[in-house]
C-alpha positions as CSV (number, residue, x, y, z in Angstrom):
1,M,-8.1,-12.6,-19.5
2,I,-10.8,-10.0,-20.3
3,G,-13.4,-12.7,-20.2
4,A,-12.2,-14.0,-16.9
5,V,-12.3,-10.5,-15.3
6,R,-15.8,-10.0,-16.7
7,A,-17.0,-13.3,-15.3
8,Y,-15.4,-12.5,-11.9
9,V,-17.1,-9.1,-11.8
10,L,-20.5,-10.5,-12.7
11,L,-20.3,-13.3,-10.2
12,A,-19.1,-10.9,-7.5
13,A,-22.0,-8.6,-8.2
14,V,-24.4,-11.6,-7.8
15,W,-23.0,-12.5,-4.4
16,T,-23.0,-8.8,-3.3
17,R,-26.6,-8.3,-4.4
18,A,-27.5,-11.4,-2.4
19,A,-25.7,-10.1,0.7
20,L,-27.4,-6.7,0.4
21,Q,-30.8,-8.4,0.7
22,Y,-29.9,-8.4,4.4
23,R,-28.5,-4.8,4.6
24,A,-28.5,-4.5,8.4
25,S,-26.6,-7.7,8.8
26,T,-24.1,-6.7,6.1
27,V,-23.5,-3.3,7.6
28,M,-23.0,-4.9,11.1
29,L,-20.6,-7.5,9.8
30,T,-18.6,-4.9,7.9
31,L,-18.4,-2.7,11.0
32,G,-17.5,-5.7,13.0
33,A,-14.6,-6.6,10.7
34,F,-13.4,-2.9,11.0
35,T,-13.6,-3.0,14.7
36,V,-11.9,-6.4,15.3
37,T,-9.0,-5.6,13.1
38,S,-8.6,-2.2,14.9
39,L,-7.5,-4.2,17.9
40,D,-4.2,-4.8,16.1
41,V,-3.6,-1.0,16.1
42,A,-4.6,-0.8,19.7
43,A,-1.8,-3.3,20.4
44,I,0.7,-1.1,18.6
45,A,-0.5,1.9,20.6
46,V,0.0,0.0,23.8
47,M,3.6,-0.8,22.8
48,F,4.4,2.8,22.0
49,A,2.9,3.9,25.3
50,H,5.9,2.2,26.9
51,T,8.6,2.8,24.2
52,D,9.6,5.4,21.7
53,S,10.6,3.0,18.9
54,L,10.0,-0.6,17.8
55,G,13.0,-2.1,16.1
56,G,14.3,1.4,15.5
57,F,11.1,2.6,13.9
58,G,8.7,5.3,15.3
59,L,5.0,5.1,15.7
60,Y,4.0,6.5,12.4
61,E,6.6,4.5,10.5
62,V,5.1,1.3,12.1
63,M,1.6,2.5,11.3
64,F,2.7,3.0,7.7
65,L,4.1,-0.6,7.5
66,Y,0.9,-1.9,9.1
67,G,-1.4,0.1,6.8
68,T,0.4,-1.0,3.6
69,A,0.5,-4.6,4.5
70,G,-3.1,-4.5,5.8
71,V,-4.5,-3.0,2.6
72,S,-2.6,-5.5,0.5
73,F,-3.7,-8.5,2.6
74,A,-7.3,-7.4,3.0
75,L,-7.7,-6.8,-0.8
76,A,-6.1,-10.2,-1.6
77,D,-8.4,-11.9,1.0
78,L,-11.5,-10.1,-0.4
79,L,-10.7,-11.0,-4.0
80,F,-8.9,-14.4,-3.8
81,G,-9.1,-15.7,-0.3
82,N,-11.9,-18.2,-1.0
83,V,-9.6,-20.4,-3.1
84,D,-8.5,-22.1,0.1
85,R,-11.8,-23.9,0.1
86,L,-10.7,-26.1,-2.8
87,G,-10.2,-29.1,-0.6
88,Q,-13.9,-29.0,0.4
89,H,-15.0,-29.0,-3.2
90,I,-12.7,-31.9,-4.1
91,R,-14.0,-34.0,-1.2
92,S,-17.7,-33.3,-2.0
93,G,-17.2,-33.7,-5.8
94,S,-18.5,-30.2,-6.5
95,F,-15.2,-29.2,-8.1
96,D,-16.2,-31.5,-11.1
97,T,-19.1,-29.2,-11.8
98,M,-16.8,-26.2,-12.0
99,L,-14.7,-27.9,-14.6
100,I,-17.5,-28.3,-17.0
101,R,-18.7,-24.7,-16.8
102,P,-17.6,-22.1,-19.4
103,V,-15.7,-20.1,-16.8
104,S,-12.2,-20.6,-15.4
105,P,-12.4,-22.9,-12.3
106,F,-9.9,-20.5,-10.6
107,V,-12.3,-17.6,-11.1
108,Q,-15.2,-19.7,-9.8
109,M,-13.2,-20.7,-6.7
110,A,-11.9,-17.1,-6.0
111,V,-15.3,-15.5,-6.3
112,E,-17.4,-18.2,-4.6
113,R,-19.3,-16.7,-1.7
114,F,-17.7,-13.3,-2.4
115,T,-17.9,-11.6,1.0
116,V,-18.5,-7.8,0.7
117,Q,-18.2,-7.6,4.5
118,R,-14.4,-8.0,4.2
119,T,-14.3,-4.5,2.9
120,G,-14.4,-3.5,6.6
121,R,-10.8,-4.8,6.9
122,V,-9.7,-2.9,3.8
123,A,-11.2,0.3,5.2
124,Q,-9.5,-0.1,8.6
125,A,-6.1,-0.6,7.1
126,A,-6.7,2.3,4.7
127,V,-7.6,4.6,7.6
128,V,-4.4,3.7,9.4
129,L,-2.4,4.4,6.3
130,A,-4.1,7.7,5.7
131,I,-3.3,8.7,9.3
132,A,0.3,7.7,9.0
133,L,1.3,9.3,5.7
134,P,0.8,13.0,6.5
135,S,2.9,12.6,9.6
136,L,5.7,11.0,7.6
137,D,5.8,13.8,5.0
138,V,7.0,11.5,2.2
139,P,8.2,13.5,-0.9
140,W,6.8,12.6,-4.2
141,Q,10.2,11.2,-5.4
142,R,9.5,8.3,-3.1
143,A,5.7,8.3,-2.7
144,W,5.2,6.7,-6.1
145,M,6.4,3.4,-4.6
146,I,3.3,3.3,-2.2
147,P,0.7,2.2,-4.8
148,V,3.3,-0.1,-6.4
149,M,3.9,-1.9,-3.1
150,V,0.2,-2.2,-2.4
151,V,-0.5,-3.8,-5.8
152,C,2.5,-6.1,-5.5
153,G,1.5,-7.1,-2.0
154,V,-2.0,-8.1,-3.3
155,V,-0.3,-10.2,-6.0
156,L,2.1,-11.8,-3.5
157,F,-0.6,-12.7,-1.0
158,A,-2.9,-14.0,-3.8
159,S,-0.1,-16.1,-5.2
160,V,0.6,-17.7,-1.9
161,W,-3.1,-18.5,-1.5
162,T,-3.1,-20.0,-5.0
163,V,-0.1,-22.2,-4.3
164,G,-1.6,-23.4,-1.1
165,A,-4.9,-24.1,-2.7
166,A,-3.3,-26.0,-5.6
167,L,-1.4,-28.2,-3.1
168,Q,-4.9,-29.4,-1.9
169,F,-5.1,-31.4,-5.1
170,L,-2.7,-33.7,-3.3
171,L,-3.5,-32.8,0.3
172,T,-7.2,-32.3,0.3
173,D,-7.5,-31.4,3.9
174,A,-4.7,-29.0,4.4
175,P,-5.9,-25.4,3.9
176,E,-3.8,-24.5,7.0
177,L,-0.7,-24.8,4.8
178,A,-1.6,-21.7,2.9
179,N,-3.0,-19.9,6.0
180,A,0.4,-20.3,7.7
181,F,1.9,-18.0,5.0
182,T,-1.1,-15.8,4.3
183,Y,-2.6,-15.0,7.7
184,G,0.7,-15.7,9.3
185,G,2.4,-13.4,6.7
186,A,-0.1,-10.7,7.3
187,Q,0.8,-10.7,11.0
188,L,4.5,-10.9,10.2
189,T,4.4,-7.9,7.9
190,Q,2.6,-5.6,10.3
191,Y,5.8,-4.9,12.2
192,P,9.3,-3.8,11.1
193,F,11.4,-6.9,10.2
194,S,14.2,-5.5,12.4
195,V,12.4,-7.1,15.4
196,Y,12.8,-10.6,13.9
197,G,15.8,-12.8,13.7
198,A,18.1,-12.5,10.7
199,D,17.5,-16.0,9.5
200,L,13.7,-15.5,9.4
201,V,14.1,-12.2,7.5
202,R,16.4,-13.9,4.9
203,G,13.8,-16.7,4.6
204,V,10.9,-14.3,3.8
205,T,13.2,-12.4,1.5
206,F,14.8,-15.2,-0.7
207,I,12.4,-18.2,-0.2
208,V,8.9,-16.9,0.5
209,P,9.2,-13.3,-0.7
210,L,6.9,-11.7,1.9
211,A,9.6,-9.0,2.6
212,F,8.6,-7.5,-0.7
213,V,5.0,-6.9,0.4
214,N,6.0,-3.8,2.4
215,W,9.4,-4.1,4.1
216,Q,11.9,-3.7,1.3
217,P,9.8,-1.1,-0.7
218,G,8.9,0.5,2.7
219,L,12.6,1.2,3.4
220,F,12.7,3.1,0.1
221,V,9.6,5.1,1.0
222,L,10.9,5.9,4.5
223,D,14.4,6.5,3.2
224,R,15.8,4.1,5.8
225,P,18.8,1.8,5.6
226,D,18.3,-1.9,5.9
227,P,18.9,-2.7,9.6
228,L,20.1,-6.2,8.6
229,G,22.5,-4.9,6.0
230,L,20.8,-6.6,3.0
231,P,21.6,-5.1,-0.5
232,H,20.0,-1.7,-1.3
233,W,18.7,-2.8,-4.7
234,L,16.3,-5.3,-3.1
235,R,13.9,-2.5,-2.3
236,Y,13.1,-2.0,-6.0
237,L,12.3,-5.7,-6.7
238,S,8.7,-6.0,-5.5
239,P,7.3,-6.1,-9.0
240,A,9.8,-8.8,-10.0
241,A,9.0,-10.8,-6.9
242,A,5.3,-10.5,-7.5
243,L,5.7,-11.6,-11.1
244,M,7.9,-14.6,-10.3
245,L,5.6,-15.8,-7.5
246,A,2.4,-15.3,-9.7
247,T,4.1,-17.3,-12.4
248,L,4.9,-20.1,-10.0
249,A,1.3,-20.0,-8.7
250,A,-0.1,-20.2,-12.2
251,L,2.1,-23.2,-13.0
252,V,1.3,-25.0,-9.8
253,W,-2.4,-24.4,-10.3
254,R,-2.3,-25.7,-13.9
255,A,-0.3,-28.8,-12.8
256,G,-2.9,-29.5,-10.2
257,I,-5.8,-29.2,-12.7
258,R,-4.0,-31.5,-15.1
259,R,-3.4,-34.2,-12.4
260,Y,-6.9,-33.9,-10.9
261,R,-9.0,-37.0,-10.9
262,S,-12.7,-36.8,-10.4
263,T,-14.2,-38.3,-7.3
264,G,-16.8,-40.0,-9.5
265,S,-19.7,-38.6,-7.5
């Protein structure tokens, strides 16, 4: 594990150093990512210009949910989002090269073309979260959950990306399968789950556990009852959900590696 982390950091540093050879371009792309994702916050502001609550939650509560989900997703995208390019490498035969290198193929896939410009999205979500928290005045007895939910959210999104990537060992041209749950999940978790149907909420709680990114732990932080009446103890299960999904992702990835057959190129 230590060797894998070290290899990831070294490779990420190489890609970052390469990007910084064009500093003006890097800065502009980073600011562009910050600006474009800020449009989501503008949409929330427009909604609250016409209503006092969204699904029973106020402006700063929605901003809190948006910020925590946004930071988790942006970090997962920055660190692991590139694994969805696996299908391209399988078709071209370049994945064979990764298998013979003395570095985990997962690490190579995750860090390939490491894009430092994506930090703009991380910064944007962090700014929204920093604006929301002082207005919510969360006591320390519940504030400890915030870093836990962010870390668990990163693991959950990264695990979904990994499962989707591993399925490309069978479906080599289907990165959209993972994107439906990662980018789609990022959009879903930006808003209170009380605005969605009960069946959808149960599905992202008990099947694809995106509710544990920020909704269930967020209810604990905000000291709010579950609008859909789900059990109170669910809000403490983000670490367990992250561990279970990460374990599943690791098993699926290993199974894909074992069943992989070279293109022969």
